PANU-260820 format. One record per atom (N, C-alpha, C): residue in one letter; chain; x, y, z. Coordinates in Angstrom, 2 decimals. Layout:
REC  r  c     east    north       up
REC  A  A        X        Y        Z
...
This chain:
REC  r  c     east    north       up
REC  M  A    -6.26    -5.72    20.45
REC  M  A    -6.10    -5.47    19.14
REC  M  A    -4.69    -4.53    18.39
REC  N  A    -4.00    -5.16    17.62
REC  N  A    -2.70    -4.28    17.47
REC  N  A    -3.31    -3.21    16.05
REC  R  A    -3.74    -1.69    16.61
REC  R  A    -3.78    -0.98    15.76
REC  R  A    -2.60    -0.18    15.31
REC  R  A    -2.48     0.00    13.92
REC  R  A    -1.41     0.90    13.18
REC  R  A    -1.59     2.09    13.53
REC  R  A    -0.61     2.75    13.31
REC  R  A    -0.45     4.37    13.38
REC  R  A    -0.75     4.78    12.13
REC  P  A    -1.64     5.99    12.07
REC  P  A    -2.04     6.24    10.98
REC  P  A    -1.01     6.82    10.07
REC  W  A     0.31     7.22    10.40
REC  W  A     1.38     7.89     9.93
REC  W  A     2.21     6.91     9.35
REC  R  A     2.46     5.62     9.80
REC  R  A     3.53     4.94     9.91
REC  R  A     3.75     4.51     8.56
REC  F  A     2.91     4.34     7.62
REC  F  A     3.23     3.70     6.27
REC  F  A     3.89     5.21     5.76
REC  A  A     3.21     6.13     5.60
REC  A  A     3.84     7.54     4.93
REC  A  A     5.18     7.70     5.29
REC  A  A     5.35     7.76     6.88
REC  A  A     6.61     7.91     7.57
REC  A  A     7.78     7.02     6.74
REC  I  A     7.26     5.82     7.09
REC  I  A     8.62     4.94     6.26
REC  I  A     8.85     5.15     5.04
REC  V  A     7.92     5.40     4.14
REC  V  A     8.20     5.54     2.74
REC  V  A     8.96     7.08     2.58
REC  A  A     8.70     7.74     3.32
REC  A  A     9.48     9.41     3.09
REC  A  A    10.78     9.13     3.54
REC  T  A    11.09     8.24     4.72
REC  T  A    12.39     7.92     5.17
REC  T  A    13.01     7.18     4.48
REC  L  A    12.81     6.14     3.58
REC  L  A    13.28     5.15     2.40
REC  L  A    13.39     6.37     1.30
REC  M  A    12.86     7.20     1.13
REC  M  A    12.91     8.14    -0.34
REC  M  A    14.00     8.83     0.27
REC  L  A    13.68     9.53     1.40
REC  L  A    14.89    10.67     1.98
REC  L  A    16.15     9.71     1.96
REC  H  A    16.26     8.66     2.38
REC  H  A    17.63     7.72     2.65
REC  H  A    18.29     7.77     1.03
REC  G  A    17.25     7.15     0.32
REC  G  A    17.80     6.89    -1.16
REC  G  A    18.31     8.21    -2.03
REC  V  A    17.83     9.27    -1.48
REC  V  A    18.40    10.72    -1.90
REC  V  A    19.55    10.80    -1.53
REC  C  A    19.58    11.09     0.04
REC  C  A    21.01    11.01     0.45
REC  C  A    21.93    10.43    -0.01
REC  A  A    21.60     8.83    -0.01
REC  A  A    22.64     7.77    -0.54
REC  A  A    23.12     8.21    -1.81
REC  A  A    22.28     8.69    -2.63
REC  A  A    22.71     8.97    -4.18
REC  A  A    23.82    10.37    -4.21
REC  G  A    23.58    11.06    -3.01
REC  G  A    24.17    12.34    -3.06
REC  G  A    25.66    12.40    -2.99
REC  D  A    26.48    13.22    -2.44
REC  D  A    27.89    13.57    -2.62
REC  D  A    28.48    12.46    -1.77
REC  A  A    29.49    11.83    -2.11
REC  A  A    29.94    10.66    -1.65
REC  A  A    30.56    11.01    -0.22
REC  S  A    31.18    11.96    -0.21
REC  S  A    32.07    12.69     0.93
REC  S  A    31.08    12.72     1.98
REC  E  A    29.68    13.19     1.77
REC  E  A    28.97    13.27     3.03
REC  E  A    28.70    11.72     3.61
REC  P  A    28.96    11.67     5.10
REC  P  A    28.58    10.35     5.75
REC  P  A    27.15    10.03     5.58
REC  E  A    26.73     8.66     5.27
REC  E  A    25.27     8.49     5.29
REC  E  A    24.64     8.02     7.09
REC  Q  A    23.43     8.56     7.07
REC  Q  A    23.09     8.19     8.28
REC  Q  A    22.23     6.79     8.20
REC  D  A    22.20     6.28     9.39
REC  D  A    21.94     4.89     9.77
REC  D  A    20.45     4.96     9.45
REC  L  A    19.91     3.99     8.69
REC  L  A    18.57     3.88     8.28
REC  L  A    17.95     3.77     9.30
REC  D  A    18.26     2.52    10.33
REC  D  A    17.43     2.04    11.50
REC  D  A    17.08     3.42    12.33
REC  A  A    18.29     4.33    12.50
REC  A  A    18.25     5.58    13.54
REC  A  A    17.25     6.41    12.93
REC  V  A    17.20     6.64    11.57
REC  V  A    16.11     7.54    10.75
REC  V  A    14.83     6.96    11.28
REC  I  A    14.29     5.91    11.07
REC  I  A    13.19     5.34    10.84
REC  I  A    12.57     5.24    12.43
REC  A  A    13.64     5.16    13.31
REC  A  A    13.28     5.07    14.88
REC  A  A    13.09     6.39    15.32
REC  E  A    13.73     7.47    14.69
REC  E  A    13.32     8.91    14.96
REC  E  A    12.20     9.17    14.60
REC  I  A    11.94     8.92    13.32
REC  I  A    10.23     9.34    12.62
REC  I  A     9.25     8.75    13.50
REC  L  A     9.38     7.17    13.86
REC  L  A     8.39     6.80    14.42
REC  L  A     8.10     7.40    15.93
REC  A  A     9.10     7.97    16.54
REC  A  A     9.15     8.14    17.82
REC  A  A     8.53     9.34    18.02
REC  G  A     8.35    10.14    17.10
REC  G  A     7.67    11.57    17.28
REC  G  A     7.55    12.25    16.07
REC  P  A     6.45    11.98    15.17
REC  P  A     6.47    12.68    13.83
REC  P  A     5.39    13.50    13.97
REC  D  A     4.90    14.47    13.17
REC  D  A     3.79    15.65    13.19
REC  D  A     2.82    14.63    12.75
REC  E  A     1.77    14.18    13.35
REC  E  A     0.65    13.40    12.89
REC  E  A    -0.19    14.24    12.00
REC  T  A    -0.23    15.58    12.09
REC  T  A    -1.26    16.50    11.26
REC  T  A    -0.62    16.36     9.95
REC  A  A     0.86    15.87     9.49
REC  A  A     1.18    16.06     8.31
REC  A  A     0.67    14.99     7.58
REC  Y  A    -0.36    13.82     8.19
REC  Y  A    -0.59    12.63     7.12
REC  Y  A    -2.32    12.50     7.07
REC  D  A    -2.62    12.05     6.32
REC  D  A    -3.87    11.85     6.28
REC  D  A    -4.30    10.65     7.20
REC  E  A    -5.51    10.78     7.72
REC  E  A    -6.02     9.25     8.34
REC  E  A    -6.30     8.08     7.55
REC  P  A    -5.78     6.89     7.91
REC  P  A    -6.51     5.62     6.90
REC  P  A    -8.01     5.73     7.11
REC  K  A    -8.72     5.10     5.82
REC  K  A   -10.12     5.36     5.73
REC  K  A   -10.51     3.95     6.07
REC  R  A   -11.74     3.89     6.81
REC  R  A   -12.51     2.41     6.98
REC  R  A   -13.05     2.10     5.59
REC  C  A   -13.44     3.02     5.07
REC  C  A   -14.62     2.56     3.85
REC  C  A   -14.06     3.80     2.67
REC  I  A   -14.56     3.15     1.27
REC  I  A   -14.27     4.12     0.20
REC  I  A   -15.67     3.68    -0.60
REC  V  A   -16.08     4.85    -1.39
REC  V  A   -17.40     4.53    -2.14
REC  V  A   -16.78     3.75    -3.33
REC  A  A   -17.70     2.53    -3.77
REC  A  A   -17.11     1.89    -4.79
REC  A  A   -17.34     2.53    -6.19
REC  G  A   -18.32     3.21    -6.37
REC  G  A   -18.46     3.79    -7.20
REC  G  A   -17.58     5.13    -7.74
REC  R  A   -16.83     5.51    -6.65
REC  R  A   -15.66     6.35    -7.08
REC  R  A   -14.40     5.79    -7.63
REC  I  A   -14.34     4.38    -7.60
REC  I  A   -12.94     3.47    -8.01
REC  I  A   -12.96     3.50    -9.41
REC  D  A   -11.69     4.17    -9.90
REC  D  A   -11.34     4.44   -11.26
REC  D  A   -10.89     3.14   -11.85
REC  R  A    -9.92     2.30   -11.01
REC  R  A    -9.19     1.18   -11.17
REC  R  A    -8.40     0.85    -9.96
REC  T  A    -8.11    -0.54   -10.09
REC  T  A    -7.14    -1.19    -8.95
REC  T  A    -6.12    -1.53    -9.44
REC  E  A    -5.06    -1.61    -8.86
REC  E  A    -3.76    -1.88    -9.05
REC  E  A    -3.07    -2.75    -8.25
REC  V  A    -2.92    -4.07    -8.83
REC  V  A    -2.00    -4.81    -7.79
REC  V  A    -0.59    -4.79    -7.69
REC  L  A     0.13    -4.59    -6.89
REC  L  A     1.47    -4.15    -6.54
REC  L  A     2.26    -5.39    -6.20
REC  S  A     1.77    -5.91    -5.67
REC  S  A     2.12    -7.28    -5.04
REC  S  A     1.19    -8.25    -4.39
REC  D  A     1.38    -9.53    -3.94
REC  D  A     0.61   -10.38    -3.20
REC  D  A     0.23    -9.92    -1.59
REC  Q  A     0.91    -8.66    -1.33
REC  Q  A     0.44    -8.06    -0.22
REC  Q  A     0.10    -6.69    -0.34
REC  M  A    -0.23    -5.97    -1.32
REC  M  A    -0.36    -4.60    -1.47
REC  M  A    -1.06    -4.32    -2.79
REC  V  A    -2.34    -3.51    -2.50
REC  V  A    -3.35    -3.36    -3.97
REC  V  A    -3.67    -1.91    -3.71
REC  V  A    -3.55    -0.98    -4.69
REC  V  A    -3.99     0.53    -4.81
REC  V  A    -5.33     0.61    -5.33
REC  F  A    -5.93     1.47    -4.79
REC  F  A    -7.26     1.83    -5.55
REC  F  A    -7.25     3.13    -5.88
REC  H  A    -7.27     3.32    -7.23
REC  H  A    -7.10     4.67    -7.85
REC  H  A    -8.92     4.89    -7.85
REC  L  A    -8.83     6.38    -7.29
REC  L  A   -10.42     6.70    -7.24
REC  L  A   -10.36     8.05    -8.39
REC  R  A   -11.62     8.26    -8.82
REC  R  A   -11.97     9.27    -9.75
REC  R  A   -11.65    10.70    -8.74
REC  G  A   -10.78    11.51    -9.55
REC  G  A   -10.44    13.05    -8.86
REC  G  A    -9.11    12.76    -8.19
REC  G  A    -8.37    11.65    -8.65
REC  G  A    -6.84    11.50    -8.35
REC  G  A    -6.36    10.64    -6.73
REC  K  A    -7.63    10.66    -6.02
REC  K  A    -6.83    10.33    -4.86
REC  K  A    -6.73     8.65    -4.93
REC  K  A    -5.80     8.31    -4.26
REC  K  A    -5.24     6.98    -4.21
REC  K  A    -5.16     6.24    -2.50
REC  Y  A    -5.59     5.10    -2.52
REC  Y  A    -5.68     4.20    -1.16
REC  Y  A    -4.91     3.13    -1.55
REC  V  A    -4.12     2.69    -0.68
REC  V  A    -3.21     1.52    -0.59
REC  V  A    -3.74     0.44     0.53
REC  V  A    -3.90    -0.88     0.32
REC  V  A    -4.31    -1.77     1.06
REC  V  A    -3.40    -2.83     1.33
REC  Q  A    -2.58    -2.64     2.38
REC  Q  A    -1.60    -3.49     2.74
REC  Q  A    -1.99    -4.82     3.81
REC  F  A    -1.54    -6.05     3.42
REC  F  A    -2.31    -7.11     4.02
REC  F  A    -0.89    -7.47     4.76
REC  E  A    -1.36    -8.23     6.07
REC  E  A    -0.41    -8.20     7.08
REC  E  A     0.31    -9.86     6.41
REC  R  A    -0.30   -10.44     5.70
REC  R  A     0.43   -11.50     5.27
REC  R  A    -0.08   -11.81     3.61
REC  R  A     0.91   -12.68     2.74
REC  R  A     0.46   -12.72     1.61
REC  R  A    -1.01   -13.15     1.19
REC  C  A    -1.43   -12.86     0.09
REC  C  A    -2.65   -13.06    -0.44
REC  C  A    -2.65   -13.88    -1.58
REC  P  A    -2.65   -14.93    -1.29
REC  P  A    -2.50   -16.12    -2.61
REC  P  A    -3.04   -16.02    -3.85
REC  G  A    -2.79   -15.62    -5.05
REC  G  A    -3.63   -15.56    -5.90
REC  G  A    -3.35   -14.03    -6.61
REC  L  A    -3.34   -13.32    -5.71
REC  L  A    -3.16   -11.54    -6.26
REC  L  A    -1.81   -11.47    -6.97
REC  R  A    -1.64   -11.01    -8.05
REC  R  A    -0.47   -10.62    -8.92
REC  R  A    -0.82    -9.47    -9.90
REC  R  A     0.24    -8.90   -10.24
REC  R  A     0.23    -7.79   -11.16
REC  R  A    -0.61    -8.26   -12.45
REC  N  A    -1.25    -7.25   -12.94
REC  N  A    -2.05    -7.50   -14.42
REC  N  A    -3.10    -8.67   -14.12
REC  G  A    -3.32    -9.10   -12.63
REC  G  A    -4.07   -10.44   -12.73
REC  G  A    -5.48    -9.66   -12.51
REC  V  A    -6.25   -10.80   -12.41
REC  V  A    -7.80   -10.75   -12.35
REC  V  A    -8.15   -10.48   -10.65
REC  T  A    -9.05    -9.58   -10.35
REC  T  A    -9.23    -9.64    -9.05
REC  T  A   -10.75    -9.44    -8.78
REC  R  A   -11.45   -10.05    -7.74
REC  R  A   -12.90    -9.66    -7.61
REC  R  A   -12.77    -9.21    -5.92
REC  I  A   -13.93    -8.33    -5.67
REC  I  A   -14.06    -7.65    -4.10
REC  I  A   -15.63    -8.27    -3.86
REC  E  A   -15.84    -8.63    -2.46
REC  E  A   -17.09    -9.01    -2.19
REC  E  A   -17.26    -7.94    -1.13
REC  R  A   -18.35    -7.16    -1.16
REC  R  A   -18.64    -6.19    -0.40
REC  R  A   -20.28    -6.36    -0.13
REC  R  A   -20.51    -5.70     1.20
REC  R  A   -21.95    -6.00     1.47
REC  R  A   -22.59    -4.64     1.36
REC  S  A   -22.07    -3.64     0.77
REC  S  A   -22.66    -2.26     0.66
REC  S  A   -22.32    -1.48    -0.49
REC  M  A   -22.49    -0.21    -0.73
REC  M  A   -22.09     0.51    -1.99
REC  M  A   -20.66     1.00    -1.77
REC  Q  A   -20.14     0.53    -0.42
REC  Q  A   -18.99     0.95    -0.08
REC  Q  A   -17.75    -0.47    -0.14
REC  I  A   -16.71    -0.14    -0.59
REC  I  A   -15.95    -1.12     0.31
REC  I  A   -15.12    -0.94     1.43
REC  C  A   -15.49    -1.91     2.64
REC  C  A   -14.89    -1.28     3.70
REC  C  A   -14.08    -2.50     4.35
REC  A  A   -13.33    -2.00     5.50
REC  A  A   -12.56    -2.68     6.28
REC  A  A   -13.43    -4.10     6.51
REC  N  A   -12.68    -5.33     6.39
REC  N  A   -13.40    -6.71     6.66
REC  N  A   -14.28    -7.33     5.31
REC  D  A   -14.27    -6.58     4.57
REC  D  A   -14.70    -7.04     2.75
REC  D  A   -13.71    -7.61     2.56
REC  T  A   -13.81    -8.46     1.47
REC  T  A   -12.73    -9.23     1.03
REC  T  A   -12.26    -9.08    -0.64
REC  I  A   -10.77    -9.32    -0.67
REC  I  A   -10.56    -9.18    -2.29
REC  I  A    -9.98   -10.70    -2.54
REC  Q  A   -10.13   -11.30    -3.62
REC  Q  A    -9.45   -12.45    -4.15
REC  Q  A    -8.64   -12.04    -5.51
REC  G  A    -7.65   -13.00    -5.66
REC  G  A    -6.99   -13.05    -6.82
REC  G  A    -7.40   -14.42    -7.82
REC  R  A    -7.07   -14.46    -8.91
REC  R  A    -7.55   -15.36    -9.75
REC  R  A    -6.08   -16.09    -9.99
REC  Y  A    -5.78   -17.44    -9.69
REC  Y  A    -4.57   -18.08    -9.97
REC  Y  A    -4.64   -18.04   -11.63
REC  D  A    -3.34   -17.90   -12.21
REC  D  A    -3.27   -18.16   -13.60
REC  D  A    -2.84   -19.69   -13.76
REC  V  A    -3.60   -20.20   -14.34
REC  V  A    -3.31   -21.70   -15.34
REC  V  A    -3.89   -21.94   -16.40
REC  G  A    -3.64   -20.70   -17.31
REC  G  A    -4.27   -20.68   -18.74
REC  G  A    -5.43   -19.99   -18.66
REC  F  A    -6.35   -20.20   -19.27
REC  F  A    -7.45   -19.58   -19.55
REC  F  A    -8.56   -19.98   -18.34
REC  G  A    -8.84   -18.77   -17.91
REC  G  A    -9.58   -19.00   -16.37
REC  G  A    -8.56   -19.50   -15.05
REC  G  A    -9.20   -20.18   -14.53
REC  G  A    -8.55   -20.64   -13.25
REC  G  A    -9.33   -20.61   -11.96
REC  P  A    -8.66   -21.26   -10.68
REC  P  A    -9.75   -21.04    -9.63
REC  P  A    -8.91   -19.67    -9.01
REC  W  A   -10.01   -19.37    -8.30
REC  W  A    -9.97   -18.00    -7.51
REC  W  A    -9.29   -18.49    -5.98
REC  G  A    -8.40   -17.57    -5.68
REC  G  A    -7.53   -17.75    -4.54
REC  G  A    -8.35   -17.53    -3.24
REC  P  A    -7.72   -17.55    -2.30
REC  P  A    -8.59   -17.59    -0.96
REC  P  A    -9.18   -15.90    -0.77
REC  R  A   -10.02   -15.82     0.04
REC  R  A   -10.48   -14.22     0.43
REC  R  A    -9.33   -13.87     1.29
REC  C  A    -9.20   -12.76     0.95
REC  C  A    -8.26   -11.66     1.64
REC  C  A    -9.02   -10.40     2.43
REC  V  A    -8.81   -10.50     3.72
REC  V  A    -9.72    -9.42     4.29
REC  V  A    -9.06    -8.07     4.13
REC  I  A    -9.90    -7.29     3.92
REC  I  A    -8.91    -5.69     3.67
REC  I  A    -9.05    -5.04     5.31
REC  P  A    -7.67    -4.67     5.55
REC  P  A    -7.51    -4.00     6.87
REC  P  A    -7.99    -2.70     6.99
REC  Q  A    -7.83    -1.95     5.94
REC  Q  A    -7.91    -0.31     6.00
REC  Q  A    -7.35     0.09     4.96
REC  F  A    -7.62     1.32     4.28
REC  F  A    -7.29     2.07     3.45
REC  F  A    -6.29     3.27     3.52
REC  E  A    -5.10     2.91     3.15
REC  E  A    -4.33     4.10     3.79
REC  E  A    -3.78     4.98     2.59
REC  P  A    -4.18     6.51     2.67
REC  P  A    -4.05     7.37     1.78
REC  P  A    -2.46     7.36     1.36
REC  V  A    -2.21     7.37    -0.35
REC  V  A    -0.78     7.34    -0.51
REC  V  A    -0.75     8.43    -1.97
REC  T  A     0.54     8.60    -2.34
REC  T  A     0.82     9.53    -3.37
REC  T  A     1.07     8.75    -4.32
REC  E  A     1.46     9.22    -5.62
REC  E  A     1.78     8.81    -6.89
REC  E  A     3.35     8.56    -6.53
REC  E  A     3.86     9.46    -6.01
REC  E  A     5.68     9.48    -5.55
REC  E  A     5.74     8.05    -4.74
REC  Q  A     4.98     7.93    -3.84
REC  Q  A     4.78     6.76    -2.81
REC  Q  A     4.91     5.57    -3.46
REC  I  A     3.71     5.65    -4.43
REC  I  A     3.36     4.32    -5.53
REC  I  A     4.66     4.09    -6.34
REC  A  A     5.37     5.12    -6.76
REC  A  A     6.25     4.79    -7.95
REC  A  A     7.49     4.35    -6.81
REC  F  A     7.64     4.89    -5.74
REC  F  A     8.89     4.35    -4.83
REC  F  A     8.80     2.68    -4.19
REC  I  A     7.41     2.51    -4.32
REC  I  A     7.18     1.22    -3.66
REC  I  A     7.39     0.18    -4.85
REC  E  A     6.83     0.58    -5.71
REC  E  A     6.96    -0.19    -7.31
REC  E  A     8.73    -0.40    -7.62
REC  E  A     9.43     0.43    -7.40
REC  E  A    11.14     0.50    -7.51
REC  E  A    11.37    -0.40    -6.61
REC  T  A    11.19    -0.61    -4.92
REC  T  A    11.47    -1.24    -4.30
REC  T  A    11.05    -2.73    -4.51
REC  L  A     9.94    -2.76    -4.86
REC  L  A     9.23    -4.42    -5.05
REC  L  A    10.25    -5.03    -6.57
REC  K  A    10.58    -3.97    -7.21
REC  K  A    11.58    -4.65    -8.62
REC  K  A    12.60    -4.76    -8.06
REC  S  A    13.47    -4.55    -6.93
REC  S  A    14.82    -4.83    -6.85
REC  S  A    14.92    -5.82    -5.94
REC  R  A    13.73    -6.48    -5.64
REC  R  A    13.50    -7.46    -4.68
REC  R  A    13.86    -8.61    -5.16
């Protein structure tokens, strides 16, 4: 089974943010090779600097969900915590400001539960396929803003 390293998402986002800041800085300073910076971070980061991904979150603590793309959904919890779900492949039907539903087996939403998006075909519309939630990765508001800007530039 291919398990993600818990710090990988945060490390890549932090690297891209740092690279963006460096690229916007003084033009006389040489830019670092982005691939080299990412490789360096993935080779030996301080794993204690990142929260561990969660397998489950309590459904009653969810304030709202936010679909960033057909591969990424953010769960905003009461109290300010945020978790991102990243799907390996596209999840057809998921779209910004779209309708979603989650199928769960308990009072928690866990890995292996499913999420669906509704296709936009006017009033109503069919549900897309069920997409399996892999895990919940902690994310900050700054990371969400960076992801949104990156998605807009695509």
